[in-house]
Steps between C-alpha positions, in 0.01 A plus 500: 500500500784740587668426163173578318466837678865579424448433128203739493697774675785467252278562195571858386207739456426573136399842371175512302552450127323827420570741787289812509675824408596714796294811561669826405547673836555874538607677818325835527726785606471605864613862460191711424685715250559189287145365520282516191135451416429126501756409769384318812588598856395400849329776700331448838558125453301496175621439145432818305536598137648839406236672286642854490853624559654846457825654618446862607790746505365835625743797497694559821342191655604139537371267231233248592298220346122524466350156436179302522490131582206258496466205735454177303286348778281791614520715181553803727706778339757683715662828398855531630742790515851375570847649496734388224700310764204297625450136407224244501526125539529340158293204387606223264294504183462194282418541134320183391321443170140378538229433246171683535225239534162636611307735726249404769365638827839444669689712250717452194675163477853461364659156461869411510560339158695206645373438853144627435509678835209744510565862600187706565534872434236734641312749286666815637843382379356408161314825436777670301576196284168316472442609140821321403411164654462221243447136595813294437729805485810506725544789742771571756374503858701697756477301824610600851448282808271276296277791397464644151589869521480592131481364146742574218358509149695413185618812316262422214211257466317342209130584530194434285268775379156401632306809390576775249340678209563337163846559357548718193621283213807632327566755772844426645549833677649466848423853617119475499354297786169360623403350837508123543424270793725202571375160623582607858303825484808719446435795267773568245515750214589311182552600135192506276604186313490275810195272501313315772667165573851618413788444741710803584795591721421729793756681716404429860660815643246729334258276308604619156483316169840373384408319179342181371610176661687243294379216727 
């Protein structure tokens, strides 16, 4: 019996054949002068997202940082005025790609493409990006302490024109636009020749038309 136990203990542990990729971890800066919108910090023992940040340099006065942070848990917004030498506790952020799956009464569900772990994102965090959510599309979730603090969109996205007035045949002008509604409800101004059902590229920073999609 002892020999059998010894043989089991001597078998080396094997790594999984397809290990999951490591999450991309970022350490947010702790000096307030180096913080930026989108960074995460810990304030009053809560993980908070920096939503506004401005360095003020009034004449004949010491510079200071005016910033607003929002608690991920309570959604409370705090306005802070700190000296340029002050610091806040930094929080590790993980950037992990998840696939948007569906929405229900719990919130918006994003699945890890390999483990199928389900991350639920509440409506208030989705509000600014909800018109860019397409089922099956990958998005980068910013996660701190197991909580989603924000969502990163791709720089451009392929979207389908769901509603628009009929295109003008033979008109290839790019400087005359008409309103169009994408399949997500996003409104985009498109050239006259774009028809309903066409797939276009949209810049997520400002929702502008970037051209027809080749996909």
